[in-house]
N, C-alpha and C positions, 0 to 999 in steps of 0.2 A: 712527557715529551714525545713529539711526533717525529718519526724517523722516515727517511726516503723509502717510498714504495711499500710502506708498512712492515719493513724488515726489522728484526731485532738485531741492532748493530752490535758487533763484537769489537769493543774499543781496544782491547789488548789480549794477546795470546797468553800472557801471564795470569790474567784474571778471568779468562774465558770460562763460563759455566757449562759450555757444551763440549769441553775437551773429551775426546774419545781415544781409543787405541788405534789411531791412524798415523800416517807417516810423520807429520809435523805437529800433531795435536797433543802429544803426550811425551814430550822430550824432557830431559833433565833441565833443572832451572837455568844452569849456565848456558846451555844450547838455546833455550827459549829466549833468554836475554839477548843473545847474538841475533836470533831471528827477528826480534823486535827492532833491532837497530838497522836492519837492512830492508825491512818490508815497508811497502806503502799500501794503503787500503783505499778502496773506492766502492761505491754502489752503482749498479748499472741497470737499465730497464731490460725487459724481455726483448730478445732479438739482437742484442749487442754482439758484435763479432770481436773477439779478443785477439785472435791471430788467425792467419790464413795459410792454407796449404801452400808450401813453396816459399814462404817468407823466411828470411834469415832470423834465427832465434834471438829475441830480445831478452828473454828470461823465462821464469816459471810463474805460474798462476796457481794460487791456493784458493780453492773454492770454500768459502766459509758458510754462506747461506745460498740456497737456490740450486738449480740444476742446469747443466749444459749438455750439448751434443757435439761429439767429434765426428766429422764427416769428411769423406774424400769424394772427389769429382773426377769423372773420366773426361777424355778429350772431347767426347760427344755431349758433355754437359749432364750426364746421368750421375746422381748423387747416391752414396751409400753411407748410412749411419754406422760408424764403427763402434760407438760406445755412448752410453748415457752416463754423464759424470754426476756424482752425488756430493753433498757437503763433506768436506774433509779431504777431498782428492787433490793431488798436485798434478797440474796439467802442463804439457809442453816440456816435460823434464828430459825425455830422451833426446830431443833436438838441442836443448840447452847444454846437456852434458857432452854430446858428440860434436856440437858445432855445425851440424847439418841442418838444412831447412826443416821447418815444422812439417810433419808428415800428414797433417789433417787440419781442418778448419774448426775452430771452437766458437760455437754460437750459444748464447744463453737462452734457455727455454722459459725462464721466468725471472722476475727481478732478483738480483743476486748481489751479495757482498763478496768481493774478490781481493785477496792480497797479491801483490806483485813483487817479485825479487829480480833485480837486474842480473844478467848472466854473470858478469864478473864478480858481483857480490855473492851470488849463489855458489859459484865454484870455490871462492875463498871460504865460504861457510862450510863446505864439504871438507876442505883441507884442514880446517881448524877443529872439526868435531868428528872423530872416528865413528861415533854412534850414528850420526846423521848419514855419513857416507855409507855405512853398512845398511841402514834402512833404505837408502836410495837404491843401492844395488839390489836389495830384495824386492823393492817396488818395480824396478825395471824388469827383473826376472818374472814377477807376477804378470806384468803387462805382456811379456812375451808369451807366456802360457795362455793368457786370455785371448791373444791374437790367434794362436794356434787353434784354440777352441772355436773361435768364430769362423776360421777357414774351414774347419771340419763341418761346422753347421751349414755353411753355404755350399761346400763342395760335395758332401756325402749325402745330405738329405735329398731323396730322389725327386722331390717336387716342391712347389711353392707351399702346398698344404703341409708337407713335412717340415719345412723351415718355419712356418708359422706355429706348428705344434711344438717344435723345439723352443721357440721364443717364449711361448706361454708356459711350458713346463720349467724352463730356466727361471722364469719370473716368479714362480711359486715356490722355488726351492728353499727360499729363506723366509717364507711367509707362513702365517698360522693356518692350521687346518680348520676350515669352517665346518659347520654342521652338515652341509650338503655337498661336501667335496673340498677341493683346494681352491683358494681364492687369492686373487691379486688385484691390486689397483693398476689399471692400464692407463698411464698418463700420456701415452703417445696417441696422436691422431692416426687415422688409416693411412694418410700420406706418409707420415713418419715411419709407421710400421713397414710400409712398402720399401722405403729407403733402408730400413734395417735388415730386411731379408732378401733384397735384390729382386723385387718384382714391381708390378704397377698397383696404384691405389685401387683400381677397379677389381683387380684380382684379389686383394686383401678383403674388400667388401664382400665379394662373392664367396670366398672361402669361409669367412665368419658366418655368413648366412647359411651355408651348408653345414657348418659345425653346429649351429643352433638348431637347424631342422633335424639333424640326426641326434640331437640331445647329447652331444659331446661336451658342449659348454653352454652356459647361460650368461647373459650380459644384462646388467642393470646399472645404468649410468656408466661410470668408469670402472665398475667392479666386474671382473670376469671370474666365473666359477667353473672349475674343471669338474665336469660330471662323469667323464669316462676317461680316466688317466691311461688305462691300458690301450684304449683305441688310439689315442694320440701318440703313445709311445710306439705303436706298431707302424705308424706313418713315417716315423723317423728311420726305422731300421728296414722297412720293406723296400 
């Protein structure tokens, strides 16, 4: 059977073979059945915007397949990528719980399958299942700590080179160590990296060229190898 955009469609949370220890991917059977009753699922092409910064919260979005970016925009039109969302993440939850507008814009970076839960249904879901409410509180706390980390990254790194060094080192934190150093798959374009660290695309290209010239990193396709971790770390703290 051919599926839209070549995705492996997940028909049911109860029978999902990709279930992991994520917020709503590994619940007790009773909670999963309640989730099944309130969710609607759809597939979207790359570039789809699911919600916009400042929009009243309609509900939460559970990313089953694909990736998305959360970004904020200044009054001058400058964009800053706050987070790259991976499969299993629940997005728009803070706004949905608080009733305040979405804090960011969510745009899909690749074809994706997304589950949606209306705000009223989601809040009732939390009231009915204490386990889910606790996990939601833990997720909101984790998001707060992640936001603090991002603020420190942007505010305390003394230069654009330091911010890029931190982005690279953060990216390899959970990746395997390669034979010639630490390696990561860099799925972002130079434009997206510039929006992630608060600088221009030209600056990102220049810094990457400098890193390669000094043999701090090597780049082959989308794979970046960290050749001198200590030198990159010194840029963050100097």
